[in-house]
C-alpha positions in Angstrom: 0.0 0.0 0.0 1.5 3.4 -1.0 1.5 6.3 1.4 -1.3 8.2 -0.4 -3.6 5.3 -0.1 -2.6 4.7 3.5 -3.2 8.4 4.4 -6.7 8.2 2.8 -7.5 5.3 5.1 -6.2 7.1 8.1 -8.3 10.2 7.3 -11.5 8.1 6.9 -10.9 6.5 10.4 -10.1 9.9 11.9 -13.3 11.5 10.6 -15.4 8.6 12.0 -13.7 9.2 15.4 -14.3 12.9 15.3 -18.0 12.2 14.8 -18.0 10.4 18.2 -17.0 13.6 20.1 -19.9 15.3 21.9 -20.5 18.8 23.2 -19.4 19.3 26.7 -16.9 16.4 26.8 -13.5 16.3 28.5 -11.5 15.0 25.6 -8.1 13.3 25.4 -6.2 13.5 22.1 -3.2 11.3 21.4 -0.3 11.5 19.1 0.7 10.3 15.6 0.0 10.5 11.9 -3.6 9.2 12.2 -4.4 11.5 15.1 -3.2 14.4 13.1 -6.1 13.7 10.7 -8.4 13.4 13.7 -7.3 16.8 15.0 -8.1 18.4 11.6 -11.5 16.8 11.6 -12.1 18.0 15.2 -11.1 21.5 14.2 -13.7 21.5 11.5 -16.3 20.4 14.0 -15.2 23.3 16.2 -15.8 25.7 13.4 -19.3 24.2 13.1 -20.0 24.9 16.8 -18.5 22.0 18.8 -17.7 23.1 22.4 -15.6 21.0 24.7 -15.4 21.3 28.5 -11.7 20.6 28.5 -9.0 19.0 26.3 -5.8 17.3 27.1 -3.2 15.8 24.8 -0.2 13.6 24.9 2.5 15.5 23.0 3.7 19.0 22.2 3.2 18.2 18.5 -0.5 17.5 19.0 -0.8 20.5 21.3 0.6 22.8 18.7 -1.8 21.5 16.1 -4.8 21.8 18.4 -3.9 25.3 19.4 -3.7 26.1 15.7 -7.4 25.3 15.4 -8.1 27.5 18.4 -8.5 24.9 21.1 -7.3 25.5 24.6 -5.2 22.6 25.8 -5.0 21.8 29.5 -2.5 19.7 31.5 -3.6 16.3 32.6 -3.3 17.4 36.2 -6.0 20.0 35.6 -8.7 17.4 34.9 -10.2 14.6 36.9 -10.9 12.2 34.1 -11.4 12.4 30.3 -14.8 11.2 29.0 -13.1 10.0 25.8 -9.6 9.6 24.5 -8.8 9.1 20.8 -5.4 7.9 19.9 -3.6 5.8 17.3 -1.6 2.6 17.8 1.5 1.0 16.2 0.0 -2.5 16.4 -3.3 -3.9 17.6 -4.1 -7.6 18.1 -7.3 -9.6 18.1 -7.9 -8.9 21.8 -7.5 -5.1 21.2 -4.3 -5.0 23.1 -1.6 -2.8 21.5 1.9 -1.6 21.1 2.2 2.2 21.3 5.1 4.7 21.6 6.6 4.8 18.2 6.5 8.5 18.5 8.2 8.5 21.9 5.2 9.7 23.9 4.3 6.4 25.5 4.4 7.6 29.2 2.0 10.5 28.8 -0.1 8.4 26.4 -0.6 5.7 29.0 -1.3 8.3 31.7 -4.0 9.9 29.7 -5.5 6.5 28.6 -5.8 5.1 32.2 -7.5 8.3 33.3 -10.2 8.1 30.6 -13.7 6.6 30.7 -13.4 5.3 27.2 -10.4 4.8 24.9 -10.9 4.6 21.1 -8.0 3.9 18.8 -8.0 4.8 15.1 -5.8 2.8 12.7 -5.5 1.7 9.1 -5.7 -2.1 8.4 -1.9 -2.4 8.2 -1.7 -2.0 12.0 -3.9 -5.0 12.7 -2.2 -8.3 13.7 -3.4 -11.6 15.3 -0.5 -11.5 17.8 1.5 -8.4 18.8 4.4 -8.4 16.4 6.0 -6.4 13.6 6.9 -3.4 15.6 9.6 -2.9 18.3 8.3 -2.4 21.8 9.4 0.9 23.3 10.6 1.0 26.9 11.3 4.4 28.5 14.2 4.1 31.0 16.0 6.4 33.5 19.4 7.5 32.3 20.9 6.6 35.7 20.4 2.9 35.3 19.8 2.5 31.5 23.0 0.6 30.8 22.0 -2.1 33.4 18.5 -2.2 32.0 19.9 -2.7 28.5 22.2 -5.6 29.6 19.3 -7.3 31.5 17.0 -7.1 28.5 19.7 -8.6 26.3 20.2 -11.4 28.8 16.4 -12.1 28.7 16.6 -12.4 24.9 14.5 -9.3 24.3 16.9 -7.9 21.6 17.2 -4.4 23.0 18.2 -1.5 20.7 18.8 2.2 21.7 16.4 4.6 20.0 18.6 7.2 18.3 18.1 10.7 17.1 20.9 11.1 14.6 24.1 10.1 16.3 22.8 10.7 19.9 20.3 8.7 21.9 16.7 9.9 21.6 15.6 11.9 24.7 11.9 11.8 25.8 9.8 14.7 26.9 10.7 13.7 30.5 14.5 13.6 29.8 14.7 9.8 29.6 15.9 7.3 27.0 14.0 4.7 25.0 15.1 1.1 24.6 13.2 -0.6 21.8 12.8 -4.3 22.3 13.0 -6.1 18.9 11.8 -9.5 20.2 9.2 -10.5 17.6 6.5 -11.6 18.1 6.1 -10.2 21.7 6.4 -13.2 24.0 3.5 -13.5 26.4 2.4 -9.8 26.4 0.9 -9.8 29.9 3.9 -11.6 31.3 6.3 -9.3 29.7 4.3 -6.3 30.9 4.5 -7.6 34.4 8.3 -8.1 34.1 8.8 -4.5 32.9 6.4 -3.1 35.5 8.6 -4.6 38.2 12.0 -3.7 36.7 13.7 -0.8 38.5 14.7 1.9 36.2 11.8 1.4 33.7 9.6 4.5 33.7 7.0 3.0 31.3 6.6 0.6 28.4 4.5 0.5 25.2 2.4 -2.5 26.0 -1.2 -1.1 26.3 -3.1 -4.1 27.6 -6.8 -4.1 28.7 -7.0 -0.4 28.0 -8.6 0.1 24.6 -12.4 -0.1 24.4 -12.9 0.3 20.7 -10.8 0.3 17.5 -11.8 1.9 14.3 -10.1 0.1 11.4 -10.0 1.8 8.0 -10.1 -1.0 5.4 -8.7 -0.9 1.9 -12.2 -1.4 0.5 -13.2 2.0 1.9 -15.1 0.6 4.9 -14.6 1.4 8.6 -14.7 -1.6 10.8 -15.6 -1.1 14.4 -14.2 -3.6 16.9 -15.2 -3.6 20.6 -13.6 -5.2 23.5 
């Protein structure tokens, strides 16, 4: 599938998600190429009269785009809970579990997601897999112990790789590094998530399990498939 066709699918899914947003909502907005189309669709709804109670987002990139449409973006700490969060995903399996964090915003993405009443992901069909695979798993780690984390991941056979920005290590919004785990497919996602959750030095990981409520999948035939947990 070429980029033009893929972008058309993303736009269709984004427009469907934008139609789910209701007046007076506290809305969470994620990050990524598909979400960028969602923000544009949301902006057009704002021009048509949509009014939100509050809006939070998961990256400076999305914040800048939202503000360009005239939205006021709040910090997560300023709200109690989002009514709906719309985000993308790098991979989604048959159980609606996913890998996220390809853009490096996994920590805030997960914080917004778990503080939302409903999470909807918008993806094109290329992101759908039967088992989580085909995309490295991001793990955000503290610089102080990152070398030890890297070695332990290697010993566990998780095939760690430093995420790079040119010749230097990629630095997250919170000043940490990302180790991408190239083990493919993901071995026992819930077990791996538990291991990472209990590993000192790990800030967050990109396994989003039991979080997503609904996925909108843009299919190559022009249809939008809705999958519910």
